[in-house]
C-alpha positions in Angstrom: 22.9 28.5 14.3 23.9 28.0 10.8 26.5 25.1 11.6 23.5 23.0 13.7 21.0 23.6 10.9 23.2 21.9 8.3 24.1 19.3 10.8 20.5 18.6 10.9 20.0 18.5 7.3 22.9 15.7 7.2 21.3 13.8 10.0 18.2 13.4 7.9 19.8 12.2 5.4 21.6 9.6 7.2 18.9 8.5 9.6 15.8 9.3 7.3 17.2 9.2 3.7 15.9 12.0 3.0 18.0 13.8 0.4 19.7 17.0 1.4 19.1 18.5 -2.1 15.8 18.1 -1.4 15.5 19.6 1.7 17.5 22.7 0.8 15.4 23.1 -1.8 12.3 23.0 0.6 14.2 25.2 3.3 14.7 27.5 0.3 11.1 27.7 -0.2 10.3 28.0 3.3 12.4 31.3 3.8 10.9 33.0 0.4 7.5 32.3 2.0 8.4 33.3 5.1 10.0 36.5 3.7 7.2 37.4 1.3 4.7 37.3 4.0 6.8 39.4 6.0 6.8 42.2 3.9 3.2 41.8 2.4 4.3 39.9 -0.6 5.3 42.9 -2.8 9.3 42.3 -2.9 11.1 39.9 -5.1 14.2 37.8 -3.4 16.5 35.2 -3.8 17.8 32.3 -1.2 20.9 31.1 -1.3 22.2 27.8 1.2 25.6 27.3 0.8 26.7 23.9 1.9 30.4 24.1 2.2 30.4 27.7 4.0 27.1 26.3 5.9 25.7 29.9 5.1 22.0 31.2 4.6 22.0 33.7 2.8 18.4 36.1 1.7 18.5 38.6 -1.0 16.1 41.2 -1.9 15.9 41.7 -5.9 15.5 45.0 -7.3 14.8 45.8 -10.8 17.0 49.2 -11.9 14.2 51.5 -13.9 14.3 55.2 -15.0 11.0 56.0 -12.6 10.5 53.9 -9.2 6.8 53.0 -9.1 7.3 50.2 -6.4 9.9 51.0 -3.8 9.7 47.3 -2.9 10.6 46.0 -6.1 12.3 48.4 -7.8 15.2 51.3 -7.7 16.3 54.3 -9.8 19.2 54.1 -12.3 20.7 56.8 -10.3 20.6 55.3 -6.6 21.4 51.8 -8.4 24.8 54.0 -10.4 25.5 55.1 -6.5 26.4 51.3 -5.6 27.8 50.5 -8.7 28.1 52.4 -12.4 28.2 49.2 -13.6 24.1 48.9 -13.5 21.7 49.7 -16.3 18.0 50.3 -16.9 16.7 46.2 -16.5 19.3 44.8 -14.3 18.3 43.3 -11.1 20.4 44.6 -7.8 20.3 42.0 -5.0 20.6 43.2 -1.3 21.3 41.3 1.5 18.4 40.8 4.2 19.5 39.2 7.4 17.6 36.4 8.4 17.4 37.2 12.1 15.4 40.2 10.8 12.4 37.8 10.4 9.2 38.4 12.4 7.5 36.0 14.6 4.9 35.0 12.4 7.5 34.7 9.1 9.8 32.2 11.4 6.9 30.4 12.5 5.5 30.0 8.3 9.1 29.1 7.7 9.4 26.5 10.3 5.9 24.8 9.0 7.0 24.3 5.5 10.3 22.8 6.7 8.1 20.6 8.9 5.9 19.7 6.0 8.7 19.0 3.6 10.4 16.3 6.1 6.9 14.8 6.8 6.5 14.7 2.3 10.0 13.3 2.3 9.0 10.6 4.7 5.9 9.2 3.1 7.6 9.7 -0.5 10.2 7.3 0.8 8.2 5.1 2.6 5.4 4.7 -0.5 8.1 4.1 -3.2 9.3 1.4 -0.6 5.8 -0.2 -0.6 5.2 0.0 -4.4 8.4 -2.6 -4.4 6.1 -4.6 -2.4 2.6 -4.6 -3.7 0.9 -7.9 -3.7 3.5 -9.3 -1.1 2.9 -10.2 2.7 4.7 -8.4 5.3 5.0 -8.7 9.2 3.5 -6.1 11.6 2.9 -5.9 15.0 -0.3 -4.2 16.3 0.0 -1.5 18.3 -3.2 0.3 19.1 -6.6 -0.9 18.2 -9.4 1.9 18.1 -12.4 0.5 20.2 -14.8 2.6 18.3 -14.0 1.6 14.7 -12.2 -1.6 15.3 -9.1 -0.1 13.1 -5.7 -1.4 14.3 -2.6 0.3 13.8 0.6 -1.6 12.8 3.8 -1.0 13.2 5.7 -2.5 10.0 9.7 -1.6 10.3 9.9 2.3 11.1 6.3 2.9 9.9 2.9 2.9 11.4 -0.1 1.7 8.9 -3.7 1.5 9.5 -5.7 -1.9 9.1 -9.4 -1.1 8.8 -12.0 -3.4 10.2 -13.4 -4.7 6.9 -10.0 -5.5 5.9 -9.4 -7.7 9.2 -10.9 -11.3 9.3 -14.2 -11.1 10.5 -13.6 -13.6 13.6 -10.5 -12.1 14.4 -10.2 -10.0 17.6 -6.9 -8.3 17.4 -5.1 -7.4 20.8 -1.8 -5.0 21.1 1.2 -7.2 20.7 -0.2 -9.4 18.3 2.3 -10.4 15.6 0.4 -10.8 12.0 0.9 -11.1 8.4 -0.9 -8.7 6.1 -1.1 -8.5 2.3 -0.3 -5.0 0.2 -3.3 -4.6 -2.2 -2.8 -1.0 -3.2 -0.9 2.5 -3.1 -3.4 4.9 -3.2 -3.1 8.2 -4.2 -5.4 11.0 -3.2 -6.1 14.7 -2.3 -5.3 13.5 1.3 -1.6 12.0 0.2 -0.8 8.7 -0.8 -1.4 5.7 1.8 -0.7 1.9 1.9 -4.2 -0.2 1.5 -3.6 -3.5 3.7 -5.5 -6.5 4.0 -5.9 -9.8 5.7 -9.2 -10.9 3.6 -7.8 -10.7 0.3 -7.2 -13.7 -1.5 -3.7 -12.5 -2.1 -2.5 -13.2 1.2 -3.5 -17.1 1.0 -1.6 -17.3 -1.7 1.4 -16.1 -0.8 1.1 -18.0 2.6 0.9 -21.1 0.4 4.2 -19.9 -1.2 6.1 -19.1 2.1 5.2 -22.2 3.8 4.9 -24.7 0.6 8.8 -25.1 -1.2 7.4 -27.4 -3.8 4.7 -23.8 -5.0 7.8 -21.4 -4.2 10.0 -23.6 -6.8 6.9 -23.8 -9.2 6.5 -27.8 -8.9 3.1 -27.0 -7.6 1.1 -24.5 -9.2 -1.9 -23.0 -7.6 -4.7 -22.6 -10.5 -7.1 -20.5 -8.6 -8.5 -19.1 -5.2 -11.9 -18.8 -3.7 -12.0 -17.1 -0.6 -14.5 -16.5 1.9 -12.3 -14.8 5.0 -12.5 -16.0 8.3 -14.7 -18.7 7.1 -13.6 -21.1 4.4 -11.0 -20.8 1.3 -10.7 -23.1 -1.9 -7.3 -23.6 -3.6 -6.9 -25.5 -6.6 -3.3 -26.7 -7.3 -1.6 -28.7 -10.2 1.5 -30.5 -10.2 4.2 -29.7 -12.8 6.1 -33.1 -12.1 4.1 -36.6 -12.1 6.2 -37.9 -9.0 4.6 -35.1 -6.9 1.3 -35.1 -5.2 0.0 -31.4 -5.1 -2.8 -31.9 -2.5 0.0 -34.1 -0.6 2.7 -31.5 -0.4 0.2 -28.6 0.5 -1.1 -30.4 3.0 2.6 -31.7 4.8 3.1 -34.4 7.3 0.9 -34.9 9.6 -0.8 -31.7 8.1 1.5 -29.4 9.2 1.7 -27.1 6.8 -1.9 -26.5 5.9 -2.5 -26.3 9.8 0.5 -23.4 9.5 -1.9 -21.5 7.0 -5.0 -22.1 9.0 -3.6 -20.6 12.3 -2.5 -17.8 10.9 -5.8 -17.0 9.3 -7.5 -17.7 12.7 -8.7 -21.1 11.9 -10.4 -20.3 8.5 -11.2 -23.9 6.7 -9.1 -24.7 3.8 -9.9 -26.9 0.8 -7.3 -28.2 -1.5 -8.5 -29.1 -4.6 -6.9 -31.1 -7.6 -7.1 -28.8 -10.6 -8.1 -30.8 -13.8 -8.2 -29.5 -17.2 -11.3 -31.6 -17.6 -14.0 -29.3 -16.8 -16.2 -31.9 -15.3 -13.6 -33.3 -13.1 -12.6 -30.1 -12.2 -16.3 -29.1 -10.7 -16.5 -32.2 -9.4 -13.2 -32.1 -7.2 -14.5 -28.3 -6.6 -17.4 -29.3 -4.6 -15.6 -31.1 -2.1 -16.3 -32.5 0.8 -19.3 -33.5 -1.2 -19.2 -36.9 -3.5 -20.4 -36.3 -7.0 -22.2 -38.9 -9.2 -21.9 -36.9 -12.6 -21.5 -33.6 -14.3 -23.2 -32.8 -17.4 -22.7 -29.8 -19.7 -26.0 -28.3 -20.2 -26.5 -27.4 -23.8 -27.6 -23.6 -23.7 -24.4 -22.1 -22.3 -20.5 -23.0 -22.7 -20.1 -21.7 -19.0 -22.5 -23.7 -17.1 -22.7 -27.2 -16.1 -25.7 -29.6 -14.1 -23.8 -31.7 -11.1 -25.8 -34.6 -10.1 -25.4 -36.0 -6.3 -26.9 -38.8 -4.3 -30.0 -37.2 -2.0 -27.9 -37.6 1.1 -25.0 -35.5 -0.7 -27.4 -32.8 -1.4 -26.9 -30.6 1.5 -23.1 -30.9 1.6 -22.8 -30.3 -1.8 -24.5 -26.9 -1.6 -22.9 -26.1 2.1 -24.3 -24.1 4.8 -26.2 -21.2 3.0 -25.0 -22.0 -0.5 -21.3 -21.9 0.4 -19.7 -24.6 -0.8 -21.6 -24.4 -4.1 -20.9 -20.6 -4.1 -17.0 -21.2 -3.5 -16.8 -23.9 -6.2 -18.4 -21.8 -8.8 -15.7 -19.2 -8.1 -13.4 -21.3 -7.9 -13.9 -23.2 -11.4 -15.3 -19.9 -13.0 -18.3 -21.8 -14.0 -22.3 -21.7 -13.4 -23.0 -24.9 -11.4 -26.6 -26.2 -11.2 -26.8 -28.8 -8.4 -29.4 -31.4 -8.2 -30.1 -34.8 -6.5 -31.4 -37.8 -7.9 -34.3 -37.5 -6.5 -35.1 -34.0 -7.5 -34.3 -35.5 -10.6 -36.7 -38.4 -10.7 -39.5 -35.8 -10.1 -39.1 -33.4 -13.0 
């Protein structure tokens, strides 16, 4: 039995990456816990696992005293010296306890601690792995979708993780077997243990998709300056070229729109506006309001962060967008407060 046990530890280390030393500590703790439960918790004990001899020893520890008060933890000097004359007051005698004498309840307690140790070690290894992948995208396969909550269980490598419904794109209808990319937003650690938070709505997903799809962005020739996103509906991405010979918008769109279309397809048809960034605020704001055409942009005197945009009457609804979305995204993209007025409105003031 001991040989099988130590062989199992070797297998756990090889197949799951759980260090043998870690599991030995957990097993020692499990056996101590089981023994104390079996003995009423009043005895001192020590467990020794010998990986060379593949042996497990459990010892009761008795302190040598003049007068025994607690028989479970003490032994008289006379009795101790009957075992060996070397013992004196205060010494500790160890008496081996055969593990096969453990009761059924104690054995079950030991088993549970060992299982918990394996789970904790596996989760610890997983968390360490994904902490290094924070703010990156990873490939996954949908293995289950909860019909009540809409939460999707994803298979990622050897692990299963949950993509919550509020982290899924609004018009996305995930099915078992779908292959999707997800963005790791954070690693949470709470009382229930650590967990990896995944997202399909985070703007970081768009940034990483652009980096994957567009070599010029990966190489630093084209730079993403800012992103404003309303997942499932529309995203605006401001880009800048660090090479005068490279058109940043053309590089992102690709031949026949292939690069942009690939990103849109991954995002369930989400519309993407690629905007040319400018250090001149007025130019940047004007570009950010695309597809609307802007007549002029004027900085308001009472604020460093507020601008008034003038558009033709027929461009007003386009500049504002459905339910104000275009104006809202432009403001988020640029970081400025934008007040949009039509020529007709100005004339009436």
